C-alpha positions as CSV (number, residue, x, y, z in Angstrom):
1,X,0.0,0.0,0.0
2,X,2.5,2.6,1.1
3,X,5.5,3.3,-1.1
4,X,7.9,4.3,1.7
5,X,8.1,3.8,5.4
6,X,6.0,6.1,7.5
7,X,5.6,6.8,11.2
8,X,2.2,7.1,12.8
9,X,1.5,9.1,15.9
10,X,-0.9,6.9,17.6
11,X,-2.9,7.6,20.8
12,X,-4.8,4.7,22.4
13,X,-7.6,6.6,24.2
14,X,-9.9,4.1,25.8
15,X,-11.9,0.8,25.5
16,X,-15.4,-0.2,26.6
17,X,-17.5,-3.3,26.9
18,X,-14.6,-5.8,27.3
19,X,-15.3,-9.3,28.6
20,X,-13.3,-12.4,29.5
21,X,-15.2,-15.6,29.9
22,X,-18.4,-13.7,30.2
23,X,-17.2,-11.4,33.0
24,X,-16.3,-7.7,32.6
25,X,-12.6,-7.1,32.0
26,X,-11.7,-3.8,33.8
27,X,-8.4,-4.7,35.5
28,X,-5.0,-5.7,34.3
29,X,-5.9,-4.9,30.7
30,X,-3.3,-3.8,28.1
31,X,-3.1,-3.4,24.4
32,X,-0.5,-4.3,21.7
33,X,-0.5,-2.2,18.6
34,X,1.4,-3.2,15.5
35,X,1.6,-2.5,11.8
36,X,1.6,-5.8,9.9
37,X,4.7,-7.1,11.7
38,X,5.3,-8.9,14.9
39,X,8.8,-7.4,15.0
40,X,7.4,-3.9,15.2
41,X,4.9,-3.3,18.0
42,X,4.2,-1.1,20.9
43,X,2.3,-1.8,24.1
44,X,0.1,0.4,26.3
45,X,-1.1,-0.3,29.8
46,X,-4.4,0.7,31.3
47,X,-5.7,2.4,34.3
48,X,-9.2,2.0,35.6
49,X,-11.5,4.9,36.0
50,X,-15.2,4.4,37.1
51,X,-15.4,1.1,35.3
52,X,-14.1,2.6,32.0
53,X,-10.8,1.8,30.6
54,X,-8.6,4.9,29.8
55,X,-5.1,4.6,28.4
56,X,-4.4,8.1,26.9
57,X,-1.0,6.8,25.8
58,X,0.7,8.3,22.8
59,X,3.5,6.5,20.9
60,X,4.9,6.1,17.5
61,X,4.2,3.1,15.2
62,X,6.6,2.4,12.3
63,X,4.7,1.5,9.1
64,X,6.8,-0.4,6.6
65,X,6.5,0.1,2.9
66,X,4.4,-3.0,2.4
67,X,2.2,-2.8,5.5
68,X,-1.5,-3.0,4.8
69,X,-3.1,-2.9,8.2
70,X,-2.8,-1.8,11.8
71,X,-3.7,-4.4,14.5
72,X,-4.8,-3.5,18.0
73,X,-4.9,-6.5,20.3
74,X,-6.4,-6.1,23.7
75,X,-5.4,-8.6,26.4
76,X,-6.0,-9.2,30.1
77,X,-3.5,-10.5,32.6
78,X,-5.1,-13.3,34.7
79,X,-3.0,-15.2,37.2
80,X,0.2,-16.3,35.7
81,X,-0.9,-15.8,32.1
82,X,-2.7,-13.6,29.6
83,X,-6.1,-13.9,28.0
84,X,-7.0,-12.5,24.6
85,X,-9.9,-10.1,24.9
86,X,-10.3,-8.9,21.3
87,X,-8.6,-7.7,18.2
88,X,-9.3,-5.0,15.6
89,X,-7.5,-5.0,12.2
90,X,-7.7,-1.7,10.5
91,X,-6.8,-1.1,6.9
92,X,-4.1,1.6,6.7
93,X,-6.0,3.1,3.8
94,X,-8.7,4.1,6.2
95,X,-6.5,6.9,7.5
96,X,-3.5,7.2,5.2
97,X,-5.3,8.0,1.9
98,X,-6.6,11.5,1.5
99,X,-6.3,13.7,4.6
100,X,-3.3,12.8,6.7
101,X,-4.5,15.0,9.6
102,X,-5.2,13.7,13.1
103,X,-8.3,11.5,13.1
104,X,-10.3,10.1,16.0
105,X,-11.7,6.6,15.4
106,X,-13.5,3.8,17.2
107,X,-13.4,0.2,16.1
108,X,-15.2,-2.9,17.3
109,X,-13.1,-5.6,18.8
110,X,-13.7,-9.2,18.0
111,X,-12.5,-12.2,19.9
112,X,-10.7,-15.1,18.1
113,X,-14.0,-16.8,17.5
114,X,-15.3,-13.7,15.6
115,X,-17.7,-12.5,18.3
116,X,-18.0,-8.9,19.2
117,X,-16.2,-8.0,22.4
118,X,-16.0,-4.3,23.1
119,X,-14.9,-1.2,21.3
120,X,-11.5,0.6,21.2
121,X,-11.1,4.4,20.7
122,X,-7.9,6.0,19.4
123,X,-6.5,8.9,17.5
124,X,-4.0,8.5,14.7
125,X,-2.0,10.9,12.4
126,X,1.0,10.7,10.2
127,X,4.2,12.0,11.7
128,X,6.0,14.6,9.6
129,X,8.8,13.1,7.6
130,X,12.4,13.5,8.8
131,X,14.3,16.4,7.2
132,X,15.8,15.6,3.9
133,X,19.6,15.8,3.3
134,X,19.1,19.1,1.4
135,X,17.2,20.6,4.3
136,X,20.0,19.5,6.7
137,X,22.5,21.5,4.6
138,X,20.5,24.8,4.9
139,X,22.4,27.8,6.3
140,X,21.0,30.3,8.8
141,X,19.5,32.4,6.1
142,X,17.4,29.5,4.9
143,X,19.2,29.0,1.6
144,X,20.7,25.7,0.4
145,X,24.5,25.5,0.6
146,X,26.2,24.3,-2.5
147,X,29.9,23.8,-3.2
148,X,32.4,23.5,-6.0
149,X,35.5,21.4,-5.5
150,X,38.8,23.3,-5.4
151,X,42.1,21.7,-6.1
152,X,44.7,23.3,-3.7
153,X,47.7,21.2,-4.5
154,X,47.9,21.8,-8.3
155,X,51.4,22.1,-9.7
156,X,52.3,25.3,-11.5
157,X,54.4,25.4,-14.6
158,X,57.5,26.1,-12.5
159,X,57.1,22.8,-10.7
160,X,56.2,24.3,-7.2
161,X,52.9,23.8,-5.6
162,X,50.4,26.6,-4.9
163,X,49.4,26.2,-1.3
């Protein structure tokens, strides 16, 4: 989908209606966010506020040139292990094509059997690209610096060097 790597500025805001084994999941809940790659992921932890789940954590997610979707996995720590609560897979084209301004979105989570299991709310925008090499060579006046090679050790006709 994308032609070059991009960085998303992603804020996981909140979740609602989460259940594990038929019981509300309001404690020890966290999320894993990744862009089409297990090697590139970021996690966010949760705090509980009046039975609602609020993260409000902002982080960067690297999107490779061939990535097609963003995955948000919500999990719950139970005892010595973790339980999957739900997952949302979002096509990057939903927010990369057209306007690249900050967007606030909500997606339904589904458990691994495909049943609806809550909603996740987040904001996402494309981070500005890093400065190019030409921009790094700008001087204080805002102009681009260019140069021409100068040969300092050329021999003159008398055989001595011009230094």
